[in-house]
N, C-alpha and C positions, 0 to 999 in steps of 0.2 A: 503494500499499499503506500510505504514511503516514496516510490519512484514516481508518483503523482505529480509531486512537488518539487523534482531536481530536474535540473538542466540536462540534457544528453550528453554523456562522457563524464558524468558525475556521479554514476551508480556503482562504482569499483570500490569494494569495501578495502578501507585503508589497512595498513600492516599494524599487526598489534591488537587489533578489533577482533571480537569474538561474539557470536550470538549469545543472547540471555540464557542462562541456564547451563551454560558450557562449564563445566567443573574443572575441565583440564586447563581453563584460561587461567585457574589460580596460581599456576607456576610461571606465567608469562611477566617478563620483566615490565610489562606495561600495565600489568593489572595486579600483581601480588604487593607491591609497595603501597597500596591505595585502599587495602582491603580494610574496613572497619575506620577508614578516614574521610571525612568530607569537609575539612577546614584546616587551616594552618600551614600549610605546604606552599612555598615559593615556585611558581612554574620556571623562574630564571635559572634555578639550581640543576635542571633535569636535562638531561639528553634529549635531542628530539626523538629519536626512537624509543625512549622510556616514557614518554609524557602519555597519560593515561587517554583513553578513546573518547571520553566524555569530561565535561568540566567538574572539577573536585566536587563543587556543591551538589552535584546530582547523584553522587553516590550514596546508596543506601545497601551496604553489605555488612556481614560479621566479620570479626577479625580472624577467624579461620573457618574455611570452608571444607566440611569433611561429609555433608550430606549432599544429597541431590538438590539442586535448586530448578524453580518454576521456570520454565521456557517463555518465550515471548507470546506465542499462541495462548497459553494459559493464561498470562497477564493480562492480556486484551480480552480473553474471554470473560474474566471475571469482572472488568470493568463494565462490558456490555451487559452482564447479567445483573450487576449491582444496579445500572441506570434503567435497565428493563422493569426491574421493582420498583424503583422510584416512579417510573411511567403509570405504572399500574395503579399506584396509590394515589398519585398526583389527578388522574382522571377522576378518582372518587372526591377526594380530600379538597380539590380547587374547583368543584363544582359548588358555587355559593349555595344554591338551594338544597341540594343534598346534605351538604354539612350544616346547614341552617336547621333543617329537621332532624337530623342524625343527632344533633347536640341539642336538642330541644331548645332551639332557639338563643342558647348561648352564644353561638359563632355565627359568622356568616349574615350579620345585619348590616353589613355594608355602611361603614362609618361616612361622615362627610368627606373625608380626605384619604388618600392613599399615600399620602407624602412621606410617610416614615414605615408603611408596613413593608417596603423592600428590605428592611432590616432584618425581618423575621427568617426568610430562606437564606439571606447572606450569612446571618450569623449562626444557624444552622449548619452551613457548609463549614464555616470556620471553627466550630466545635468538633465537628466530625473529623474534620483533618487534624485538630489539636490532639483529638483521642487517639488517632492513628499513630501520630507522630510520637505521642507519650508512650504507647505500647510498644512500638518498635524501638525506640530509644532506651526504654528500660528492659528490654530482652537481653538475656547474656549474650555477650559478643557484640553487642550493637551500642554499648554504653558511651563509648567515644565518639559518636555520630553527634554533629549538631542537630538538635530537635528542631530549630528554626528552618533548617534546608531541609529536612526530611517533609515538615509541614508544608512547605512551598513546593517542594516537588510533587506531592500528591495533590496538591491544589491545582497543578497543571494537568490533571488526568482528564481524559476525553469525556465529554459528556454530551447526551442528545436529547433529554428529556424536555428541553425547553422548545422542540420542534412540535411535538404533538401539542401542547398548550398553546402555541402560537395557531395552529389548526383549529383547535377547539373555540379559541377566542374568536376567530372568524366566522365560523360555520355553526356552531351551537347556539339556539335561541329558545325563549320561552315567552309565549304570550300571556301577557297579565291584563287583567280587569281593571275597571276605574278603581276599585277599592285600595289599589297600589299607588294611585297618584301623590297620595301625602307621605309617602314613604322615600328614604334614600335609595331604594332598591332600582326604580327607574325614574327617568325625567321625560315626562310625556312630550316636552316640547323638543326633544332630540332624538327620541327613541320610538315613539308612537305607541308605548306600552310594550315594547319589544325587548326583554331582558336578555342579555349576554352574559351569562352566568360564569364564564371563564375570564371576563375582561379583568377583574383585578387580580385574579392569579396571574395573567400574562404580564401585565404592568411590574407587578413586584418580583416576578422571575426574570423578566429581561434586565430590570435595574440591577438586580443582584448578578446575573451572570456577565454583565457588562464590567463591573466592579472585578469580577473574579478574571475576566479576560485581561483587563489592564494589569491585576497584579503578576498574572502570569507572564505576559507580554515583558514586563520589566525584569522579572527575574530571570527569564530564560535569556533575553537578550543582554543584560550585565553580565550573568555568568559565563554566557557562551563568548562574549569578547574580551574576558580574562584568559581565554586559553589562547596560548601564543599562536601567532600565523602560521609559524612553523609547522603546526601538528598537522598531520595528513588527514585527520578527522574533519579540518575545516572544510573542504571544498566537498566532501561526501555529505555533509550535513548542514552546510551554511544556508542552503535556499529554504529548506524546512523551518529553520529558526526565524528567517525573514519573513515567513508568511505567517508564522505565529504571532509575531508584532504586529502585523494587519489585522487580527481579527476583531481587536475593540473597535476599529473602523468601520469595518463590514457589518457589526452587530449594531452600530450606530445608525448607519444608513437603513437598516432593516427597522429598527425601532422608530424611525422617524418618517419613512417614506411608505413602506408597505405593511406592516402590521403596528401603526403608531400607539406609543404608550401614553400619549397627551389626549387621546380619545377614550372617556371612561364609559359613556353612554352611546348607543346607537352602533352604527356600522363602523367597521374597522378601517375603511378607505377614507381619507381625508378630502381629496378632492375628486369630483366624479365628473364624467362626461357622458353625454346621451345623444345619440346620432338616429335620427329616423328618417324616412322618405319626405317627411312634411319638416317643420322647423328644426333647425340646428340649434342646440342648446349647449351652453357653457355653463356648468354649475360651479358656485363656488362653496364658503362655509355655510353651515347650517343656519336657518334661522327659525325662529318658534312655528309651532304648529306642525313640524316635520318638514317644513319646505327649505329652499335654498335660494339665497340672492343669486342671480344670474343672468345672462343675456340670451335673447332668442333672436335668431336670424332666420328669416323664411326664405323661401325660392326666388322671391323677387328683391332680396337683398335689403329688406327693411328689417331694422334691428330695434329692439325694446328691452328694456331691464326691469325685472321685478322678481317676484317670488315664484320660483319654480316648485311645484310639487311632482315628486317622483314616486309614482305607485307602480310601475312597471315590474312586477315581480321577476318576470325573466331576466330583465337586465340587473337587478338587484342580483339575484341568483349568478350571473355571470359575473359581477364584480366580485363577489365574496370568492368564488373560484378562482379568479385570476390574481386576487390579492394573495389568498392563501397560497396558491402554487409559488408565485414569484417570492413572497417571504420565504417560503419552505427552501426555495432553491438558495437563496442567500444563507440562511441558516444552516441548511445542509453542507455549504461550503465551508462554513465556520467549523462544524463538526468535523468534515472531511480533513481539514487542516490538523485538529488535534489528534486525530487517530493515525494520520499519517506521520506525523511529529513522532508519536510514540512508537509506532512501527519503526520507524529509522532509528530513534534511540535505542531500541530492543536488539538491532541488529549490531550494535557497537559495545554494548555494556559488558559482556561476560557475565560474570558472577558480581559485578559491581553494582 
């Protein structure tokens, strides 16, 4: 998978590198000196052929390797299984109506603002990674590892749970009656009593994931650039690291243009267009009563500006489909970069 983001001619494994789980690599001069060490060594004192195949800060290995180690496919499989469990839970827990009734109206009441709710998934991610770093760092043989580096390495693990949430935010709706008009669940002027139960979950998840991508990009870029340019691993892995640094920008593009986080009520597409054999309509931002301020131009070239009501269910369905597909393409690209990065990483690390 790592070959997706590397230039032709840069796919030759460098000398001194071994696939993850290769116990024989523990005797290599490019591996053995760094077992159980992920900080405190100066690259300047190391001969080129003895440089580690990955940055020192990325190492998560014990002092002595006397047992079998999981190979790259097993590591990636566990990542995939973990995120699959999160997706299954998110489909239920992130559905506002379900969690509202399941908790007997204690949760899911939709507060006035979601300005701080993004901290919930973000803090959960930090706590989970801190727990992993603590468990690994306190395991016999791993005590000399810097737990902060372990924490950040696992923070960069590939994830894909945000893709189904983006799809659900755009496509899943619940029609509400007039009894809901005085609640925060809907805003009749914007959503015509059509609730999007995954909207708040998508907003909080997207912001949280963006922050995780920023931390990952900074850690990966800084530690990678510390590895001397004379290292043979540089040309093999450089493109993947560069793409990891671009993931926050791609995420922002999706959050602003395709599945916007600033639209809490109503459809997820901020700007709409509608073309028919009759008048040509260019619709802008939403106005009260479910309409849009916009311009109409008929076949005779006559233009008028006013409130445009869009009740074409087919057009709305097409827009939802297009918005969700394009959004998922960009989010899928972010996910593919993460998986490609780890796939490449596990081709180099040996037992490190």
